[in-house]
C-alpha positions as CSV (number, residue, x, y, z in Angstrom):
1,X,-5.4,13.9,-2.5
2,X,-1.7,13.1,-2.9
3,X,-1.2,12.7,0.9
4,X,-4.2,10.3,1.1
5,X,-2.7,8.2,-1.7
6,X,0.7,8.3,0.0
7,X,-0.8,7.0,3.2
8,X,-2.8,4.3,1.3
9,X,0.4,3.2,-0.5
10,X,2.3,3.0,2.9
11,X,-0.5,0.8,4.3
12,X,-0.9,-1.5,1.3
13,X,2.9,-1.9,0.9
14,X,3.2,-2.8,4.6
15,X,0.2,-5.1,4.9
16,X,-0.3,-6.5,1.4
17,X,3.2,-6.2,0.0
18,X,2.0,-4.4,-3.1
19,X,0.8,-1.0,-4.3
20,X,-2.9,0.0,-4.1
21,X,-3.2,-0.7,-7.9
22,X,-1.6,-4.2,-7.4
23,X,-3.8,-4.9,-4.5
24,X,-6.9,-4.5,-6.7
25,X,-5.6,-6.0,-10.0
26,X,-3.2,-8.7,-8.7
27,X,-3.5,-12.4,-9.4
28,X,-5.3,-14.7,-6.9
29,X,-2.4,-17.0,-6.3
30,X,-2.4,-17.4,-2.5
31,X,-2.5,-20.9,-1.1
32,X,-0.7,-24.0,0.0
33,X,1.3,-26.2,-2.3
34,X,2.5,-29.8,-1.5
35,X,6.3,-30.2,-1.6
36,X,7.7,-33.7,-1.6
37,X,11.3,-34.6,-0.5
38,X,12.0,-37.8,-2.3
39,X,15.3,-38.3,-0.4
40,X,13.6,-38.2,3.0
41,X,10.3,-39.7,1.7
42,X,8.3,-36.9,3.3
43,X,6.1,-34.2,2.0
44,X,5.0,-30.9,3.4
45,X,2.7,-28.0,2.7
46,X,4.3,-24.6,1.9
47,X,2.6,-21.2,1.5
48,X,2.8,-19.8,-2.0
49,X,1.8,-16.3,-3.3
50,X,2.2,-14.6,0.1
51,X,4.6,-12.0,-1.2
52,X,1.8,-9.9,-2.7
53,X,-1.7,-10.3,-1.5
54,X,-4.5,-9.0,-3.8
55,X,-8.2,-8.6,-3.5
56,X,-8.6,-11.8,-5.4
57,X,-6.5,-13.6,-2.8
58,X,-8.7,-12.2,0.0
59,X,-11.9,-13.3,-1.8
60,X,-10.7,-16.8,-2.8
61,X,-8.9,-17.7,0.4
62,X,-9.9,-15.3,3.2
63,X,-8.5,-17.1,6.2
64,X,-5.0,-17.6,4.8
65,X,-5.0,-14.0,3.4
66,X,-6.1,-12.4,6.7
67,X,-3.5,-14.4,8.6
68,X,-0.8,-13.3,6.2
69,X,-2.0,-9.6,6.4
70,X,-1.9,-9.7,10.2
71,X,1.7,-11.2,10.1
72,X,2.8,-8.5,7.7
73,X,1.2,-5.7,9.7
74,X,3.0,-6.9,12.9
75,X,6.4,-7.2,11.2
76,X,6.0,-3.8,9.3
77,X,4.3,-1.7,12.0
78,X,7.3,0.4,12.8
79,X,8.3,1.1,9.2
80,X,4.7,2.0,8.3
81,X,4.4,4.4,11.3
82,X,7.7,6.1,10.4
83,X,6.6,6.3,6.7
84,X,3.2,7.8,7.6
85,X,4.7,10.3,10.0
86,X,7.3,11.4,7.4
87,X,4.8,11.6,4.6
88,X,2.3,13.7,6.7
89,X,5.0,16.0,8.1
90,X,6.5,16.5,4.7
91,X,3.1,17.4,3.3
92,X,2.5,20.0,6.1
93,X,5.9,21.6,5.6
94,X,5.3,21.6,1.8
95,X,1.9,23.4,2.2
96,X,3.4,26.0,4.5
97,X,6.4,26.7,2.3
98,X,4.4,26.8,-0.9
99,X,1.4,28.8,0.5
100,X,2.7,32.2,-0.7
101,X,3.7,31.0,-4.2
102,X,0.4,29.3,-4.7
103,X,-1.5,32.4,-3.5
104,X,0.4,34.5,-6.0
105,X,-0.3,32.1,-8.8
106,X,-4.0,32.0,-7.9
107,X,-4.1,35.8,-8.3
108,X,-3.2,35.4,-12.0
109,X,-5.4,32.3,-12.5
110,X,-8.6,33.7,-10.9
111,X,-9.4,36.4,-13.5
112,X,-9.3,33.8,-16.3
113,X,-12.5,32.3,-14.9
114,X,-11.4,28.7,-15.2
115,X,-12.6,27.7,-11.8
116,X,-9.1,26.3,-11.0
117,X,-6.8,27.2,-8.1
118,X,-3.6,25.8,-6.7
């Protein structure tokens, strides 16, 4: 369960710029804002709220959100891959190193009849 959450966190940080919790509960603030330059007499549109994309952003402005997600995925592909490989390799090593201690602990827990094991 912890490895699955770790992989989910790596993906949401890389693509959405926030944690899994933040992706669900974050504010829907993605969009374009008009910025005027009085000195030049020109105005332009700038993207706001793209640092952290939430489910609300995806539902309220899907085309802009998906474009930003694709841009984030392309720019963060290598760090996400390294993070996923490191997380999964570490979990495998941890399971192998801790197999005997967990087995010994389970010998003491099993007679208690709690239905729990490590």
